[in-house]
TORROVEX-309008 format. One line per field, with one value per residue (C-alpha): residue in three letters; x, z, y; residue number from 0. Coordinates in pm, 1 decimal, m for minus. Layout:
BEGIN
aa <- ala / ... .
px <- X / ... .
pz <- Z / ... .
py <- Y / ... .
i <- NUM / ... .
end
This chain:
BEGIN
aa <- asp / arg / gln / glu / phe / leu / asp / ala / arg / val / asp / val / ile / lys / tyr / val / lys / glu / ser / gly / glu / gly / lys / leu / asp / ser / ala / phe / pro / trp / gln / gln / gly / val / leu / asp / ser / arg / cys / gly / arg / gly / cys / val / pro / phe / met / glu / gly / lys / asn / ser / ile / thr / his / ser / glu / ser / val / leu / lys / val / ile / glu / gly / pro / arg / pro / lys / ala / phe / phe / lys / ser / leu / leu / gly / glu / glu / ala / arg / thr / phe / asp / phe / lys / trp / leu / arg / ala / met / tyr / asn / glu / gly / phe / thr / gly / ala / his / val / asp / trp / val / tyr / met / ser / arg / gly / thr / asp / lys / val / tyr / thr / met / trp / thr / pro / phe / gly / asp / val / thr / met / glu / met / gly / thr / leu / ala / val / cys / glu / gly / ser / his / lys / leu / ser / gly / phe / gln / tyr / phe / gln / asp / thr / tyr / gly / ser / leu / asp / ile / glu / gln / ala / asn / leu / lys / gly / thr / gly / trp / phe / thr / glu / asp / pro / leu / glu / ile / thr / arg / arg / phe / gly / gly / gln / trp / arg / ser / ala / asp / phe / glu / ala / gly / asp / val / leu / ile / phe / thr / met / arg / thr / val / his / met / ser / thr / val / asn / thr / thr / gln / phe / ala / arg / val / ser / cys / asp / thr / arg / trp / gln / ser / ala / arg / gln / pro / val / asp / pro / arg / phe / ile / gly / asp / ile / arg / leu / asp / gly / pro / arg / phe / gly / val / phe / gly / lys / asn / val / glu / lys / thr / glu / val / glu / val / thr / ile / glu / glu / leu / lys / glu / lys / trp / gly / phe / gly / gln / ala / tyr / met .
px <- 11950.3 / 12061.6 / 11781.7 / 11513.8 / 11639.4 / 11652.6 / 11299.4 / 11168.0 / 11333.4 / 11166.4 / 10827.3 / 10881.4 / 10992.7 / 10682.1 / 10470.9 / 10641.0 / 10583.0 / 10214.5 / 10154.6 / 10122.9 / 10269.2 / 10613.6 / 10781.8 / 11044.2 / 11266.7 / 11117.9 / 11460.5 / 11557.4 / 11392.6 / 11159.1 / 11313.1 / 11632.7 / 11445.9 / 11582.7 / 11367.3 / 11254.2 / 11478.1 / 11171.6 / 11062.0 / 11168.2 / 10998.5 / 10624.8 / 10656.3 / 10795.3 / 10505.6 / 10500.9 / 10521.8 / 10575.0 / 10328.5 / 10130.0 / 10004.7 / 9994.4 / 10360.3 / 10516.2 / 10330.8 / 10366.7 / 10507.6 / 10842.6 / 10907.4 / 10810.7 / 11032.1 / 11329.9 / 11251.6 / 11096.7 / 11172.3 / 11332.0 / 11684.9 / 11617.2 / 11381.7 / 11647.9 / 11915.0 / 11717.2 / 11610.8 / 11979.0 / 12074.0 / 11800.6 / 11814.6 / 11437.6 / 11156.2 / 11168.1 / 10900.2 / 10903.0 / 10677.3 / 10391.2 / 10480.5 / 10751.4 / 10959.5 / 10983.0 / 11133.4 / 11249.7 / 11494.6 / 11507.1 / 11793.7 / 11936.7 / 11729.5 / 11879.9 / 11798.2 / 11940.7 / 12116.4 / 11893.0 / 11834.9 / 11533.2 / 11430.5 / 11271.7 / 11017.2 / 10933.8 / 10989.2 / 10660.8 / 10757.0 / 11071.4 / 11399.3 / 11560.2 / 11462.3 / 11692.1 / 11670.0 / 11755.5 / 11824.4 / 11781.0 / 11886.7 / 11708.7 / 11978.5 / 12331.6 / 12348.3 / 12659.0 / 12732.2 / 12645.4 / 12292.6 / 12241.3 / 12363.6 / 12306.4 / 12587.4 / 12630.8 / 12829.2 / 13054.2 / 13024.0 / 12743.7 / 12527.4 / 12787.0 / 13060.7 / 13066.5 / 13069.9 / 12715.2 / 12569.4 / 12405.5 / 12289.8 / 12124.2 / 11972.6 / 11812.9 / 11741.2 / 11795.8 / 11525.2 / 11266.1 / 10924.0 / 10881.3 / 10511.0 / 10438.2 / 10648.4 / 10450.0 / 10774.3 / 10762.5 / 10960.8 / 11152.6 / 11261.0 / 11625.3 / 11880.6 / 12069.8 / 12131.0 / 12503.3 / 12708.8 / 12996.3 / 12772.5 / 12750.2 / 13118.5 / 13244.2 / 13005.0 / 13006.0 / 13278.8 / 13258.5 / 13331.5 / 13097.3 / 13106.8 / 12939.0 / 13011.9 / 12876.7 / 12616.3 / 12537.1 / 12204.4 / 12168.8 / 12354.4 / 12180.2 / 12288.5 / 12165.3 / 12195.9 / 12035.5 / 11772.8 / 12048.9 / 12285.1 / 12314.6 / 12272.8 / 12180.2 / 12225.2 / 12452.1 / 12289.6 / 12153.0 / 12348.2 / 12221.4 / 11891.2 / 11836.8 / 11564.9 / 11744.3 / 11504.6 / 11543.5 / 11337.8 / 11380.5 / 11230.2 / 11229.4 / 11292.0 / 11258.0 / 11175.0 / 10827.1 / 10753.2 / 10844.0 / 10594.7 / 10566.9 / 10507.7 / 10134.5 / 10159.5 / 10339.1 / 10145.8 / 9797.2 / 9551.3 / 9772.6 / 9592.4 / 9823.6 / 9700.2 / 10047.7 / 10398.2 / 10445.4 / 10819.1 / 11144.4 / 11237.8 / 10882.9 / 10741.3 / 10983.6 / 10725.2 / 10413.0 / 10199.3 / 10095.5 / 9834.4 / 9912.2 / 10282.7 / 10456.2 / 10827.0 / 11097.1 / 11421.3 / 11609.4 / 11416.8 / 11486.9 / 11857.1 / 11871.2 / 11698.5 / 11944.6 / 12245.5 / 12323.0 / 12240.7 / 12595.8 / 12820.5 / 13030.2 / 13386.5 .
pz <- 8701.1 / 8995.4 / 8932.9 / 8990.2 / 9346.1 / 9410.4 / 9272.5 / 9496.3 / 9797.2 / 9727.8 / 9703.7 / 10038.8 / 10202.8 / 10061.4 / 10214.9 / 10552.0 / 10521.7 / 10440.0 / 10720.7 / 10977.9 / 11128.7 / 11284.4 / 11077.1 / 10887.7 / 10985.2 / 10809.1 / 10799.4 / 10511.4 / 10176.3 / 10248.3 / 9965.6 / 10172.6 / 10426.4 / 10737.5 / 11029.5 / 11304.0 / 11607.9 / 11805.2 / 11544.0 / 11640.9 / 11671.1 / 11685.5 / 11484.8 / 11161.9 / 11000.0 / 10994.2 / 10625.0 / 10622.6 / 10452.9 / 10133.3 / 10102.8 / 9885.5 / 9932.7 / 9926.1 / 9602.8 / 9443.8 / 9093.5 / 9182.1 / 9477.7 / 9294.1 / 9001.5 / 9239.2 / 9462.2 / 9215.1 / 8870.9 / 8577.7 / 8722.8 / 9056.1 / 8882.6 / 8627.3 / 8895.2 / 9111.8 / 8810.9 / 8726.7 / 9088.4 / 9136.3 / 8784.9 / 8751.8 / 8777.5 / 9097.6 / 9298.7 / 9577.5 / 9880.1 / 9845.9 / 10191.6 / 10177.3 / 10474.1 / 10384.6 / 10652.3 / 10719.7 / 11006.8 / 11249.8 / 11452.7 / 11703.4 / 11542.6 / 11448.6 / 11403.3 / 11643.0 / 11556.0 / 11423.0 / 11144.7 / 10917.6 / 10949.1 / 11289.2 / 11120.8 / 10800.9 / 10832.9 / 10703.9 / 10341.6 / 10167.5 / 10351.6 / 10027.9 / 10069.9 / 10016.1 / 10159.8 / 9940.8 / 10137.8 / 9917.0 / 10036.2 / 9857.5 / 9777.2 / 9909.7 / 10263.5 / 10478.3 / 10780.6 / 10999.0 / 10855.1 / 10949.0 / 10695.6 / 10708.6 / 10865.3 / 10828.7 / 11045.9 / 10790.7 / 10786.8 / 11044.4 / 10813.7 / 10792.1 / 11057.6 / 11305.0 / 11597.7 / 11504.5 / 11482.2 / 11826.0 / 11779.7 / 11449.7 / 11607.3 / 11887.8 / 11823.9 / 11447.9 / 11418.8 / 11626.3 / 11494.7 / 11710.4 / 11637.3 / 11730.7 / 12044.3 / 12146.5 / 12184.6 / 12344.1 / 12184.6 / 11862.2 / 11781.1 / 11788.1 / 11964.2 / 12096.8 / 12044.0 / 12113.4 / 11808.1 / 12030.4 / 12196.1 / 11859.5 / 11769.7 / 12121.8 / 12171.1 / 11824.6 / 11606.4 / 11269.0 / 11189.0 / 11130.0 / 10785.9 / 10654.3 / 10419.2 / 10274.1 / 10003.7 / 9690.0 / 9510.6 / 9306.5 / 9551.2 / 9721.9 / 9973.7 / 9938.5 / 10202.2 / 10333.7 / 10599.7 / 10828.3 / 10800.2 / 11125.5 / 11052.7 / 11211.3 / 11125.3 / 11237.4 / 11435.6 / 11245.3 / 11411.6 / 11165.2 / 11131.7 / 10782.9 / 10742.7 / 10616.5 / 10361.8 / 10277.0 / 10195.2 / 10262.4 / 10007.3 / 10008.3 / 9703.3 / 9632.1 / 9366.2 / 9221.7 / 9244.1 / 9612.4 / 9899.0 / 10025.4 / 10381.5 / 10359.1 / 10601.7 / 10342.9 / 10021.8 / 9893.6 / 10097.9 / 10378.2 / 10669.2 / 10913.6 / 11196.2 / 11296.7 / 11384.4 / 11567.8 / 11572.6 / 11477.9 / 11551.6 / 11512.7 / 11731.1 / 12015.2 / 12271.2 / 12126.3 / 12385.0 / 12282.2 / 12429.1 / 12563.9 / 12587.3 / 12702.7 / 12672.7 / 12633.3 / 12442.5 / 12774.3 / 12910.0 / 12597.4 / 12604.0 / 12963.4 / 12859.8 / 12573.9 / 12794.7 / 12663.9 / 12993.6 / 13123.7 / 13065.8 / 12751.3 / 12737.6 .
py <- 10480.1 / 10692.6 / 10942.7 / 10678.7 / 10627.4 / 11000.9 / 11047.9 / 10768.7 / 10929.1 / 11263.7 / 11092.4 / 10919.4 / 11244.9 / 11412.8 / 11135.5 / 11197.3 / 11573.9 / 11529.6 / 11281.9 / 11560.9 / 11874.5 / 11889.7 / 11622.9 / 11822.5 / 12113.9 / 12417.0 / 12585.8 / 12353.7 / 12274.0 / 11981.5 / 11778.3 / 11744.5 / 11534.8 / 11707.4 / 11597.4 / 11831.3 / 11776.1 / 11661.2 / 11408.0 / 11055.4 / 10717.0 / 10773.6 / 11094.6 / 10950.9 / 10761.9 / 10382.1 / 10291.4 / 9914.6 / 9683.3 / 9725.3 / 10081.3 / 10391.5 / 10480.3 / 10131.1 / 10060.4 / 10402.2 / 10401.2 / 10558.4 / 10327.1 / 10008.2 / 10105.9 / 10096.3 / 9797.5 / 9552.7 / 9691.1 / 9505.3 / 9505.5 / 9330.5 / 9089.1 / 9000.0 / 8967.6 / 8727.1 / 8523.3 / 8483.1 / 8406.3 / 8146.7 / 8002.7 / 8035.1 / 8287.7 / 8490.3 / 8663.5 / 8918.0 / 8955.1 / 9204.1 / 9333.1 / 9601.4 / 9716.0 / 10085.5 / 10309.8 / 10663.7 / 10624.7 / 10915.5 / 11066.7 / 10814.5 / 10539.2 / 10204.4 / 9837.2 / 9578.3 / 9251.9 / 8977.5 / 8727.7 / 8762.8 / 8397.9 / 8467.9 / 8697.0 / 8506.3 / 8132.0 / 7988.3 / 7939.6 / 7827.0 / 7879.4 / 7999.7 / 8365.1 / 8661.7 / 9010.8 / 9309.2 / 9627.9 / 9933.1 / 10279.7 / 10564.2 / 10816.7 / 10851.6 / 10712.2 / 10745.6 / 10529.1 / 10829.8 / 10818.5 / 10453.6 / 10198.4 / 9826.6 / 9623.7 / 9247.5 / 9009.8 / 8843.0 / 8464.4 / 8450.9 / 8237.9 / 7958.8 / 7986.7 / 7697.2 / 7938.4 / 8045.4 / 7692.9 / 7687.7 / 8047.0 / 7943.8 / 7630.0 / 7833.1 / 8200.1 / 8168.5 / 7902.1 / 8086.6 / 8190.0 / 8498.9 / 8537.7 / 8177.8 / 8219.6 / 8532.4 / 8720.8 / 9063.2 / 9344.1 / 9384.9 / 9030.1 / 9137.7 / 8916.4 / 9218.2 / 9588.3 / 9541.6 / 9437.5 / 9322.8 / 9063.2 / 8889.1 / 8887.4 / 8811.9 / 8522.7 / 8369.5 / 8520.3 / 8691.0 / 9052.7 / 9342.8 / 9505.0 / 9818.4 / 10105.8 / 10427.0 / 10363.3 / 10561.8 / 10587.7 / 10270.4 / 10044.4 / 9751.9 / 9489.1 / 9130.6 / 8857.2 / 8538.6 / 8473.2 / 8342.8 / 8640.8 / 8835.6 / 9204.2 / 9535.4 / 9902.2 / 10178.4 / 10460.7 / 10759.1 / 11040.5 / 11302.6 / 11487.7 / 11346.8 / 11087.3 / 10777.8 / 10631.0 / 10263.4 / 9956.9 / 9584.6 / 9349.1 / 8970.1 / 8754.6 / 8383.2 / 8127.8 / 8178.6 / 7805.4 / 7762.8 / 7814.0 / 8171.4 / 8285.9 / 8369.0 / 8661.5 / 8874.0 / 8822.5 / 8901.6 / 9106.0 / 9233.3 / 9395.4 / 9568.7 / 9788.7 / 9903.2 / 9788.1 / 9459.3 / 9391.9 / 9567.5 / 9926.5 / 10064.0 / 9786.8 / 9854.1 / 9967.8 / 9807.1 / 9632.1 / 9282.1 / 9050.8 / 8706.0 / 8781.2 / 8466.6 / 8534.6 / 8798.4 / 8760.1 / 8785.7 / 8486.0 / 8285.2 / 8372.0 / 8249.6 / 7926.7 / 7874.6 / 7940.0 / 8288.3 / 8456.9 / 8460.2 / 8760.7 / 8773.9 / 8901.2 .
i <- 0 / 1 / 2 / 3 / 4 / 5 / 6 / 7 / 8 / 9 / 10 / 11 / 12 / 13 / 14 / 15 / 16 / 17 / 18 / 19 / 20 / 21 / 22 / 23 / 24 / 25 / 26 / 27 / 28 / 29 / 30 / 31 / 32 / 33 / 34 / 35 / 36 / 37 / 38 / 39 / 40 / 41 / 42 / 43 / 44 / 45 / 46 / 47 / 48 / 49 / 50 / 51 / 52 / 53 / 54 / 55 / 56 / 57 / 58 / 59 / 60 / 61 / 62 / 63 / 64 / 65 / 66 / 67 / 68 / 69 / 70 / 71 / 72 / 73 / 74 / 75 / 76 / 77 / 78 / 79 / 80 / 81 / 82 / 83 / 84 / 85 / 86 / 87 / 88 / 89 / 90 / 91 / 92 / 93 / 94 / 95 / 96 / 97 / 98 / 99 / 100 / 101 / 102 / 103 / 104 / 105 / 106 / 107 / 108 / 109 / 110 / 111 / 112 / 113 / 114 / 115 / 116 / 117 / 118 / 119 / 120 / 121 / 122 / 123 / 124 / 125 / 126 / 127 / 128 / 129 / 130 / 131 / 132 / 133 / 134 / 135 / 136 / 137 / 138 / 139 / 140 / 141 / 142 / 143 / 144 / 145 / 146 / 147 / 148 / 149 / 150 / 151 / 152 / 153 / 154 / 155 / 156 / 157 / 158 / 159 / 160 / 161 / 162 / 163 / 164 / 165 / 166 / 167 / 168 / 169 / 170 / 171 / 172 / 173 / 174 / 175 / 176 / 177 / 178 / 179 / 180 / 181 / 182 / 183 / 184 / 185 / 186 / 187 / 188 / 189 / 190 / 191 / 192 / 193 / 194 / 195 / 196 / 197 / 198 / 199 / 200 / 201 / 202 / 203 / 204 / 205 / 206 / 207 / 208 / 209 / 210 / 211 / 212 / 213 / 214 / 215 / 216 / 217 / 218 / 219 / 220 / 221 / 222 / 223 / 224 / 225 / 226 / 227 / 228 / 229 / 230 / 231 / 232 / 233 / 234 / 235 / 236 / 237 / 238 / 239 / 240 / 241 / 242 / 243 / 244 / 245 / 246 / 247 / 248 / 249 / 250 / 251 / 252 / 253 / 254 / 255 / 256 / 257 / 258 / 259 / 260 / 261 / 262 / 263 / 264 / 265 / 266 / 267 / 268 .
end
């Protein structure tokens, strides 16, 4: 139901509006979700985790309602479950997500986990859509990449920064192969991919808040990464776009240092 996605988007925009002054451009109806030109990272509220907006009725209806549950049950051939942690975001102007695989963030349960990216409303590529590198989860050119970066537990490694391999999409395709794919999305569309699929987003070049949510799905009988279920306590962002400038303690390594160690330090053509 297209309207369910639109209703969820309005509720998220309302949450953004009520999170403080200066979030939305008052020249437009707030329901349009037009951000104030000065509202970027640090202004848009951090909404990831398990909280009042991620687990509001309208949002849950979209991201873990009967249709996704039925789909993943059919895909897996058994009962499916989703993480309690939800990666709900309102992406700001000039915001984007760099190239990465999800395994580096959530590798302490089964490796048969799927990501479902759900845009709330109609989202054009100019607003920041998800892009996947076709074949990156299985092409031979990515094998060493998957054996090194792709098998990293970034929290265990005390990695500084976002956890992304790169912000440059051409570094991926020129080093390893594959081809980037994206498209405009309409309300009701989702994109589903594996933990080993290299993906990123296009840049939001508009003033609209691009509202979307990542959810993770797996077999209900397989072990689950304990960091993302049950009583989740999160003080703020740690990795990803909202963790870009977060200071961490006991930082041991940067992604640049690891790439040098793995032999990815040399220039790519």
